[in-house]
C-alpha positions in Angstrom: -193.5 -37.9 104.8 -194.8 -34.8 103.3 -194.2 -32.9 106.5 -190.4 -33.5 106.4 -189.1 -29.9 106.3 -186.9 -30.5 103.4 -189.8 -31.6 101.4 -191.9 -28.7 102.6 -189.2 -26.3 101.5 -189.7 -27.4 97.8 -192.7 -25.2 97.9 -191.9 -22.6 100.6 -188.6 -21.5 98.9 -187.4 -20.5 102.4 -183.8 -21.0 103.0 -182.7 -22.5 99.5 -179.8 -22.2 97.4 -179.8 -21.7 93.7 -178.0 -24.1 91.2 -178.3 -24.1 87.4 -180.7 -23.8 85.6 -182.7 -21.6 87.9 -183.4 -24.4 90.3 -183.9 -23.7 94.1 -182.6 -26.3 96.5 -184.3 -26.4 100.0 -181.8 -26.1 102.8 -182.6 -26.9 106.5 -180.1 -26.4 109.2 -179.2 -30.0 109.3 -178.5 -30.1 105.4 -176.4 -27.0 105.8 -174.4 -28.4 108.6 -173.6 -31.5 106.1 -172.6 -29.1 103.3 -170.3 -27.2 105.3 -168.1 -30.0 106.4 -164.7 -30.4 105.0 -165.5 -33.8 103.4 -168.7 -32.5 101.5 -166.8 -29.0 100.5 -164.1 -31.0 98.9 -166.7 -31.9 96.2 -166.8 -28.3 95.2 -163.1 -28.7 94.0 -163.6 -31.5 91.9 -165.3 -31.3 88.4 -168.2 -33.5 87.5 -166.9 -34.7 84.2 -163.0 -34.0 84.5 -161.3 -34.0 81.1 -164.5 -33.4 79.2 -163.8 -29.6 79.5 -160.8 -30.0 77.3 -163.3 -30.4 74.4 -166.4 -28.6 75.9 -164.8 -25.7 77.6 -167.8 -24.7 79.9 -168.1 -28.3 81.4 -166.5 -27.1 84.6 -169.6 -27.9 87.0 -168.5 -29.7 90.2 -169.7 -32.8 92.0 -170.9 -30.5 94.6 -173.4 -28.9 92.3 -174.4 -32.5 91.1 -174.8 -33.7 94.7 -177.4 -30.8 95.3 -179.2 -31.7 92.0 -179.6 -35.2 93.1 -180.7 -34.5 96.7 -183.3 -32.1 95.3 -184.5 -35.0 93.0 -184.8 -37.3 96.0 -187.1 -34.8 97.5 -189.3 -34.7 94.3 -189.3 -38.4 94.1 -190.5 -38.6 97.7 -193.1 -35.9 97.3 -194.5 -37.9 94.3 -194.3 -41.4 96.0 -195.9 -40.1 99.3 -199.2 -40.4 97.2 -198.6 -44.0 96.4 -199.9 -46.2 99.2 -197.6 -49.2 98.3 -194.7 -46.9 98.9 -195.8 -45.1 102.1 -196.9 -48.5 103.7 -193.3 -49.7 103.1 -191.1 -46.5 103.6 -191.3 -44.8 106.9 -190.3 -41.0 107.3 -187.0 -42.3 108.7 -186.4 -44.3 105.5 -187.2 -41.0 103.4 -184.7 -39.3 105.5 -182.1 -42.0 104.9 -182.7 -41.7 101.1 -182.4 -37.9 101.2 -179.0 -37.8 103.1 -177.7 -40.7 101.0 -178.6 -38.7 97.7 -176.7 -35.8 99.2 -173.6 -37.8 100.0 -173.9 -40.3 97.1 -170.4 -39.0 95.6 -168.6 -38.4 98.9 -166.0 -41.1 98.1 -165.2 -39.9 94.7 -161.6 -38.6 94.1 -160.3 -36.5 91.1 -160.7 -38.3 87.7 -162.1 -41.2 89.7 -163.7 -43.3 87.0 -160.9 -42.9 84.5 -158.6 -44.6 87.3 -161.0 -47.0 88.1 -161.5 -48.2 84.6 -158.0 -49.3 84.3 -158.6 -52.0 87.0 -155.2 -51.9 88.9 -155.0 -54.7 91.3 -155.4 -53.6 94.9 -156.8 -50.3 93.9 -160.1 -49.7 96.0 -163.2 -48.5 94.4 -164.7 -45.0 95.4 -167.5 -46.8 97.3 -164.8 -48.0 99.8 -163.4 -44.6 100.4 -167.0 -43.4 100.9 -167.5 -45.9 103.9 -164.2 -44.8 105.3 -165.3 -41.1 105.2 -168.7 -41.8 106.5 -167.3 -43.8 109.4 -164.4 -41.7 110.5 -165.1 -38.0 109.4 -167.2 -35.2 111.1 -170.1 -36.6 109.0 -170.7 -39.5 111.4 -171.6 -37.3 114.3 -173.8 -35.2 112.3 -175.5 -38.1 110.9 -176.2 -39.6 114.3 -177.1 -36.2 116.1 -179.1 -34.3 113.4 -180.7 -37.4 111.7 -180.6 -40.3 114.1 -179.0 -42.2 111.3 -175.9 -44.5 111.8 -173.2 -44.2 109.1 -173.7 -47.9 108.4 -177.2 -47.3 107.0 -176.0 -44.8 104.5 -173.0 -47.1 103.6 -175.6 -50.2 103.2 -177.7 -48.0 100.9 -174.8 -46.9 98.9 -172.8 -50.0 98.4 -174.6 -52.9 100.1 -176.2 -56.1 98.7 -179.8 -55.5 97.9 -180.6 -58.9 97.0 -183.7 -59.0 99.2 -186.5 -58.2 96.9 -188.8 -57.3 99.6 -186.5 -55.0 101.5 -187.0 -51.2 102.1 -183.2 -51.0 101.3 -183.7 -52.5 97.9 -186.7 -50.1 96.9 -184.7 -47.0 98.1 -181.5 -48.4 96.4 -183.6 -48.4 93.0 -184.3 -44.8 93.4 -180.5 -44.0 93.8 -179.1 -46.4 91.3 -181.2 -48.0 88.6 -182.4 -47.6 84.9 -184.3 -44.4 85.9 -182.8 -42.9 89.0 -182.0 -39.5 90.6 -178.2 -39.7 89.7 -178.8 -40.3 86.0 -181.6 -38.0 85.9 -179.4 -35.2 87.3 -176.0 -35.8 85.6 -177.5 -36.3 82.0 -179.4 -33.0 82.4 -176.7 -31.1 84.1 -173.8 -32.3 81.9 -176.0 -31.6 78.8 -176.5 -28.0 80.3 -172.9 -27.4 80.9 -171.4 -28.8 77.8 -173.9 -26.8 75.7 -175.2 -29.7 73.8 -179.0 -30.6 74.0 -179.1 -34.4 74.2 -179.3 -35.0 77.8 -182.1 -32.6 78.3 -184.5 -34.0 75.7 -186.7 -35.8 78.1 -189.7 -34.7 80.1 -188.3 -34.8 83.8 -191.6 -33.7 85.4 -193.7 -36.1 83.4 -191.3 -39.1 84.5 -191.4 -38.1 88.1 -195.2 -37.6 87.8 -195.4 -41.3 86.5 -193.4 -43.0 89.3 -194.8 -45.9 91.2 -193.7 -49.1 92.8 -193.2 -52.3 90.8 -195.3 -55.5 91.3 -193.0 -57.1 93.9 -192.4 -53.9 95.8 -188.7 -54.3 95.4 -188.0 -51.4 93.0 -189.5 -48.4 91.1 -191.7 -48.6 88.2 -193.6 -46.1 85.9 -197.1 -45.7 84.8 -197.9 -45.9 81.1 -198.1 -42.0 81.2 -194.3 -42.1 81.6 -193.5 -44.4 78.9 -192.4 -41.9 76.3 -190.4 -39.7 78.8 -188.5 -43.0 80.0 -187.7 -44.0 76.4 -186.3 -40.3 75.8 -184.4 -40.5 79.0 -182.7 -43.9 78.0 -182.2 -42.8 74.5 -180.6 -39.4 75.9 -178.2 -41.5 77.9 -177.1 -43.5 74.9 -176.6 -40.2 72.9 -174.6 -38.7 75.7 -172.2 -41.5 75.8 -171.9 -41.5 71.9 -171.4 -37.8 71.4 -169.9 -36.5 74.8 -168.4 -39.1 77.2 -167.1 -41.2 74.4 -166.4 -38.3 72.0 -163.0 -39.2 70.2 -161.2 -36.0 71.5 -162.5 -36.8 75.1 -161.2 -40.2 74.9 -157.8 -39.0 73.6 -157.6 -37.0 76.7 -158.8 -40.0 78.9 -156.2 -42.4 77.3 -153.3 -39.8 77.8 -154.5 -39.4 81.5 -154.8 -43.1 82.1 -151.3 -43.8 80.7 -149.7 -40.9 82.6 -151.4 -42.3 85.9 -150.4 -45.9 85.1 -146.7 -45.0 84.5 -146.4 -42.9 87.7 -148.1 -45.7 89.6 -145.6 -48.2 88.2 -142.8 -46.1 89.1 -143.8 -46.3 92.7 -144.1 -42.4 92.7 -147.8 -42.3 93.9 -149.2 -42.5 97.3 -152.8 -43.5 96.5 -154.4 -42.4 99.8 -153.1 -38.9 99.3 -154.4 -38.8 95.8 -157.8 -40.1 96.8 -158.1 -37.2 99.4 -156.9 -34.4 97.4 -158.7 -31.8 95.3 -158.4 -31.7 91.5 -156.0 -29.0 91.4 -153.8 -30.7 93.9 -153.8 -33.8 91.7 -152.9 -31.9 88.7 -150.1 -30.3 90.3 -148.8 -33.5 91.4 -148.9 -35.0 87.9 -147.0 -32.1 86.6 -144.4 -32.1 89.1 -143.9 -35.8 89.2 -143.5 -36.1 85.6 -141.1 -33.4 84.9 -137.9 -35.5 84.4 -139.7 -38.5 82.9 -140.7 -39.5 79.3 -144.3 -39.1 80.3 -143.8 -35.4 80.6 -145.4 -34.8 77.3 -148.7 -36.5 78.5 -149.0 -34.4 81.5 -148.2 -30.9 79.7 -150.5 -32.0 76.8 -153.3 -32.3 79.3 -152.6 -29.8 82.0 -150.2 -27.3 80.3 -150.4 -26.3 76.7 -153.4 -28.3 75.5 -152.0 -30.8 72.9 -154.0 -33.9 72.7 -153.2 -37.1 70.8 -154.8 -37.5 67.3 -157.1 -40.3 66.4 -155.4 -42.3 63.6 -157.9 -45.3 63.6 -161.0 -46.5 65.3 -162.8 -49.8 65.3 -166.6 -50.5 66.1 -168.6 -53.7 66.5 -169.9 -53.1 63.1 -167.0 -51.8 61.0 -164.0 -54.1 62.4 -165.9 -56.6 64.8 -162.8 -58.9 64.9 -160.4 -56.1 66.3 -163.1 -54.7 68.4 -163.7 -57.9 70.3 -160.1 -58.6 70.6 -159.3 -55.4 72.3 -162.6 -54.5 74.1 -162.3 -55.4 77.8 -158.7 -56.4 77.8 -156.6 -55.6 80.9 -154.9 -52.2 80.7 -151.3 -53.7 80.9 -151.9 -55.5 77.8 -153.1 -52.6 76.0 -150.1 -50.6 77.1 -147.7 -53.4 75.9 -149.7 -53.5 72.5 -149.3 -49.8 72.2 -145.7 -50.0 72.6 -145.3 -52.8 70.0 -147.4 -51.0 67.5 -145.4 -48.0 67.9 -142.3 -49.9 67.2 -143.5 -51.8 64.5 -145.1 -48.9 62.5 -142.5 -46.3 62.5 -139.7 -47.2 65.0 -140.4 -43.7 66.4 -138.2 -42.4 69.3 -141.0 -40.3 70.3 -141.9 -41.6 73.9 -145.5 -43.2 74.2 -146.1 -42.2 70.6 -149.2 -44.5 70.5 -152.0 -45.0 73.0 -154.8 -47.7 72.5 -158.2 -46.9 74.0 -160.7 -49.6 74.5 -163.7 -50.0 76.5 -163.3 -51.2 80.0 -164.3 -54.6 81.3 -167.1 -53.2 83.3 -170.2 -52.7 81.3 -173.2 -50.2 81.7 -176.1 -51.5 83.6 -179.1 -53.2 82.0 -182.2 -51.3 81.2 -184.9 -53.1 83.1 -188.0 -51.3 84.4 -191.6 -52.1 84.4 -194.5 -50.2 83.1 -197.8 -50.2 85.0 -201.1 -50.2 83.0 -203.8 -49.1 85.5 -206.9 -50.0 83.4 -205.7 -53.5 82.9 -203.9 -53.6 86.4 -200.9 -55.3 85.0 -197.1 -54.6 84.6 -195.1 -55.1 81.4 -191.4 -54.6 81.0 -190.5 -51.4 79.1 -188.5 -53.3 76.6 -191.4 -55.4 75.9 -193.6 -52.4 74.9 -190.9 -50.1 73.4 -188.9 -51.2 70.3 -186.4 -48.4 70.9 -185.7 -49.7 74.4 -185.8 -53.3 73.3 -183.1 -52.7 70.8 -180.8 -51.0 73.5 -181.6 -53.6 76.2 -180.9 -56.6 74.0 -177.8 -55.4 72.1 -174.9 -54.5 74.4 -175.1 -50.8 75.2 -171.3 -50.3 75.4 -170.7 -51.9 71.9 -172.5 -49.2 70.1 -171.5 -46.2 72.1 -167.8 -46.9 72.7 -165.1 -47.5 70.2 -161.6 -49.1 70.1 -159.4 -46.2 69.1 -155.8 -45.7 68.3 -154.3 -42.3 69.2 -150.9 -41.0 68.2 -148.8 -38.1 69.3 -149.3 -35.0 67.2 -145.6 -35.2 65.9 -146.1 -38.8 64.3 -150.0 -38.8 63.8 -149.8 -38.2 60.1 -147.4 -41.1 59.3 -149.6 -43.4 61.5 -152.8 -42.4 59.9 -151.4 -43.1 56.4 -150.0 -46.5 57.5 -152.3 -49.3 56.3 -150.4 -52.0 58.3 -152.1 -50.9 61.6 -155.2 -53.1 60.9 -153.3 -56.0 59.6 -150.9 -55.8 62.9 -154.1 -55.7 65.1 -155.9 -58.5 63.4 -152.9 -60.7 63.6 -151.9 -60.0 67.2 -152.7 -62.4 70.0 -152.8 -61.7 73.7 -151.1 -64.1 76.2 -153.2 -64.7 79.2 -152.1 -62.3 81.9 -153.6 -60.9 85.1 -154.1 -57.2 85.6 -151.2 -55.8 87.8 
C-alpha cells in the first residue's frame, strides 16, 4: 500500500499541485487524466459554500479545490493506516486505490447551490448522489476508471451511495473514512471553509495529531482513534458545531439562502426550469438563468437582491429551541410548501403590504446532521470506549440534537418593510396560534 505512486508522492513532491494553505497534492498521470475531464473541471466553476460569499467575501473557493484536499487527506489516512495490521489485513492495495479515486470524485454529482435546493425536498427531485452515479456510468470517467485504475464505476458508486450495513465489509470500513463522525470530507471542508471565510473556528483542531491516532474499531467495521487523538477529535467536533453556528447558519447567510430557495421554488412551480439542464450547468450559468427567467415576474427582486445589487432581506425575528421552543418545534422540519404559505399569510396579516414576497420563513430542514459516534482505543487496557462516554463536551452534543442548537427558525422581511415587521409584536402571537394542515411536499 505504501508503494502506491500517489502515496509515495506525499514525500517526493514530484508532480504535485499547490492548494491553500501551502499544501502539495501529489499528481500521477492517472490522477491528472481524471482532473482534466470535462466532468471534473466543472467543479472548478462551482463554489464550495455558494452564497456564504455574500457575507464572507473571500469564500469563493471551489469544489475542485475541496476535492483535491479530500483526495490528499485520503493519501494521508492510508499512509497512517498502512501501519495498522487490522487495516492492512482487510484492505488491499486495490481497495486503497478505490478509496483514493472515490475521495477525488466524491463531489462529482453536485450541482450549483446543491444543498440549498435539496433541503426544500421537492418531490421527484433527485439527490446529488443519483447524478453522481449517472456521470460515473456514462461520462469519459467510466473509461478512465477501467483503463487506468482497473476499477468499475459501480464500485465507486457503491462506496459513495451504497448500503454499508455489513459490519465486516471492506466497503463499510472505507465508507467510514469518506463519511463518518471524523472523515476526510469534514476534515477538509471545515479547515478550508474556515480559511477562506477568514474565521478561525474550523481550523482549531490538530489535524496531524488526529490522523496520527487513527485505528480500526473493535468490529473492524469503521474508523476509531487512540486515546492520543481524543482532544483533537473533541476539538474537530466542536469546530463543526461552531462553523454551523457562526458561518453556515449565520443569519445573513440564511437570509440569502431563504431568498434563493424561494426564487428556485417559484420558478420550479412556474414550470420554467429544466432540472437536468440546471444540474449539468456551472454556477455562472445558473445565476444567468435565474436573472433572465425572473425578469418579468414578482420574484425579480429576489434574483436581483442576490445576484445583482446585493440587497438581502432583514432578520425581523428568530426562535431557538431555548427561547421559543413552541414556535421552533412547530416550524422546524416542516415541508417547504407549508412554510411558503405561512410566509404569505404572515405578510398579509401583519401589514397588508403589496411588496411581493415581503416575508420569508427560514427553518431547519427535515434532514438532520449525522450522529457523533466514534470509539476511542486505550492500548494499555486494550479496550474501546465510545468518545461520548469519555468526553463531556461530545456527550452533550451527541445526546442533544446538534441541529436544534446551531440552527434557528428565522423570519426575514424585504428591506422596504423590515422596520414595520420588526416593530410588530403580533408575529409571535400569529405563529403560536397557527396550525398546519397535513400536507405532502410537492
